[in-house]
C-alpha positions in Angstrom: 48.0 273.8 -33.9 46.1 271.3 -31.8 48.3 268.4 -30.9 47.9 265.2 -28.8 49.4 261.8 -28.5 52.5 259.9 -27.5 56.0 261.1 -27.5 58.1 259.1 -30.0 58.3 258.7 -33.7 57.9 255.1 -34.9 58.4 253.2 -38.1 56.0 250.6 -39.4 58.1 248.1 -41.4 55.0 246.4 -42.7 54.1 249.5 -44.8 57.6 250.7 -45.3 56.9 254.3 -44.3 57.5 256.4 -41.3 54.4 257.3 -39.3 53.6 260.9 -38.6 55.6 262.5 -35.7 54.0 262.1 -32.3 53.5 264.8 -29.7 56.0 265.2 -26.8 55.5 267.4 -23.8 59.1 268.6 -23.3 58.6 270.9 -20.3 56.0 272.5 -18.0 55.9 275.9 -16.3 54.0 277.0 -13.2 52.0 280.2 -13.6 52.3 282.5 -10.6 49.0 282.3 -8.8 48.1 278.9 -10.2 47.9 276.9 -13.4 50.5 275.3 -15.6 51.8 275.9 -19.1 53.0 273.0 -21.3 55.6 273.2 -24.0 54.8 270.6 -26.7 56.8 269.5 -29.7 55.6 267.6 -32.8 58.3 267.1 -35.3 59.7 270.6 -36.0 56.6 272.3 -34.6 56.2 273.7 -31.1 53.2 274.8 -29.1 52.6 276.4 -25.8 49.3 275.2 -24.3 47.2 276.0 -21.2 45.0 273.0 -20.5 43.7 271.8 -23.8 44.0 275.3 -25.4 46.9 276.5 -27.5 48.2 279.9 -26.6 50.9 280.1 -29.2 52.1 277.8 -32.1 55.3 278.0 -34.1 53.4 277.4 -37.4 50.9 280.3 -37.2 52.3 283.6 -36.1 51.3 286.2 -38.8 48.8 287.9 -36.5 51.4 288.2 -33.7 53.8 290.0 -36.2 50.9 292.2 -37.3 50.3 293.3 -33.7 53.7 295.1 -33.9 53.7 296.1 -37.5 50.3 297.9 -37.4 51.3 299.9 -34.4 54.7 301.0 -35.7 53.2 301.8 -39.1 50.7 304.1 -37.4 53.1 305.8 -35.1 56.0 306.2 -37.6 59.0 308.1 -36.3 57.4 308.9 -33.0 57.5 305.3 -31.9 60.5 305.3 -29.5 59.6 303.3 -26.5 57.4 300.2 -26.5 56.0 297.8 -23.8 55.1 294.3 -24.9 53.0 292.2 -22.5 53.9 288.5 -23.0 57.0 287.0 -24.5 55.3 284.0 -26.1 57.5 282.6 -28.9 59.1 286.0 -29.7 57.2 286.7 -32.9 55.8 290.1 -31.8 59.2 291.0 -30.2 61.1 290.2 -33.4 58.7 292.1 -35.6 59.0 295.1 -33.2 62.8 295.1 -33.2 63.0 294.7 -37.0 61.0 297.9 -37.5 62.5 300.3 -34.9 65.6 302.4 -35.1 68.7 301.8 -33.0 67.8 304.6 -30.6 64.5 303.0 -29.6 63.9 300.8 -26.5 61.6 297.8 -26.0 60.5 296.4 -22.6 59.0 292.9 -22.5 57.1 292.1 -19.4 56.8 288.3 -18.9 55.0 286.8 -15.9 56.3 283.2 -16.1 60.1 282.9 -15.7 60.2 279.5 -17.4 58.9 281.1 -20.7 62.2 283.1 -20.7 64.1 279.9 -20.1 62.4 278.3 -23.1 63.3 281.3 -25.2 66.9 280.8 -24.4 66.8 277.0 -24.7 64.3 274.8 -26.5 62.9 277.8 -28.6 66.1 279.7 -29.1 66.0 279.0 -32.9 62.8 280.9 -33.1 64.3 284.0 -31.5 67.5 284.3 -33.4 69.4 287.3 -32.0 66.4 289.1 -30.5 67.2 288.4 -26.8 70.6 289.8 -27.2 69.4 293.0 -28.8 70.7 296.0 -26.8 67.4 297.8 -27.2 65.6 295.1 -25.2 64.9 295.0 -21.5 63.2 291.8 -20.0 61.1 292.5 -17.0 60.0 289.3 -15.3 56.8 290.4 -13.6 53.1 291.1 -14.3 52.6 293.6 -17.1 49.7 295.1 -15.2 52.2 296.2 -12.5 54.5 297.8 -15.2 51.5 299.6 -16.7 50.2 300.8 -13.3 53.6 302.3 -12.4 54.1 304.1 -15.7 53.1 307.7 -16.3 53.2 308.8 -20.0 56.2 306.5 -20.4 55.4 304.5 -23.6 54.6 305.3 -27.1 52.9 301.9 -27.5 51.7 299.0 -25.3 51.2 295.7 -27.0 49.2 293.1 -25.1 49.2 289.4 -26.1 48.9 287.7 -22.7 45.6 285.9 -23.0 43.6 284.5 -26.0 41.5 287.7 -25.9 40.4 290.6 -23.7 39.6 288.5 -20.6 41.5 286.8 -17.8 41.9 283.4 -19.6 45.2 282.4 -18.2 44.4 283.7 -14.7 41.5 285.7 -13.3 43.8 288.6 -12.2 44.4 289.4 -15.9 40.9 290.8 -16.0 42.6 293.9 -14.5 44.1 294.6 -17.9 40.8 294.8 -19.8 38.4 296.3 -17.3 37.4 300.0 -17.3 40.0 301.1 -14.7 42.7 298.9 -16.2 42.2 300.5 -19.6 42.4 304.0 -17.9 45.7 302.9 -16.4 46.9 302.0 -19.8 45.9 305.3 -21.2 47.9 307.1 -18.4 50.9 304.9 -19.1 50.9 306.1 -22.8 52.3 309.3 -24.1 49.7 311.6 -25.8 49.0 310.0 -29.2 50.3 306.6 -28.0 48.6 303.3 -29.0 47.4 300.4 -26.9 47.2 297.3 -29.1 45.4 294.2 -28.0 45.6 290.8 -29.8 42.6 288.4 -29.7 41.6 285.1 -31.2 38.0 286.4 -31.4 35.8 289.5 -31.7 34.5 291.2 -28.6 32.1 294.1 -29.2 31.8 294.8 -25.4 35.6 295.3 -25.2 35.5 297.7 -28.1 32.9 299.8 -26.2 35.1 299.7 -23.0 38.1 301.0 -25.0 36.0 303.9 -26.2 34.6 304.5 -22.7 38.2 304.8 -21.5 38.8 307.7 -23.9 40.6 305.9 -26.7 40.0 306.4 -30.4 39.5 302.8 -31.5 40.2 300.9 -34.8 39.4 297.1 -35.0 41.4 295.1 -37.5 40.9 291.5 -38.7 44.0 289.4 -39.6 43.2 286.1 -41.5 44.6 282.9 -40.2 47.5 281.8 -42.5 47.0 278.1 -41.9 43.2 277.7 -42.3 41.0 279.9 -44.4 38.0 278.4 -42.6 39.0 279.7 -39.2 37.6 283.0 -38.1 40.1 285.8 -38.4 42.1 287.2 -35.4 41.2 290.6 -34.1 43.6 293.4 -33.2 42.3 296.6 -31.5 44.4 299.7 -32.0 43.3 302.1 -29.3 44.9 305.6 -29.5 45.2 308.0 -26.6 44.1 311.4 -28.0 46.6 314.2 -28.2 46.5 316.8 -25.5 45.3 320.1 -27.0 47.7 323.0 -26.6 
């Protein structure tokens, strides 16, 4: 959803029809370490943008749901504790909560506090009851730090903090996708656990890095539900091998 323009709807009496809704920037959020996110609204649609690039739109979210569904389907009953990197508009979180039993727990690590404010305010209708779910813990800090401190703590780690496996939002995010960052993720997972990474594009070099970090890797394409002409999204499911014996 790429949007630009003025902030009000107008009506042209000469043609007797309302013009298309215009775009309104309804809030901004400072990113720790530099940069700004913008929350845009166009009619009933919302978009979170970084510069001229959209990070998340309320009209296209099937791949964000798939990020959770593919992992939970793979892990089955052993999926008890999940870490989600990036709150976004809550689509991955809702898909996760809807598929897990009451005994499970979900940690969402969100770097930008204002994103949580949007979730409780302007975007609350997208979240429904998710933020009040007793299984949820919100951790307002860098997901890298949560991963680095964990030791066989999670059954799954779901990353959707950039537009792909590189530090797009901020250079420090490269730590999540480099060789040693992937080894940290492997240590944070329980044996047989899954690291899932969402991307707007393919990246063969990242696939190789995942394998180099000791993961068994499956690459899945998810079509864009809005435009069949757009290249599909990519989700990597990287499984930490079971420990023998």
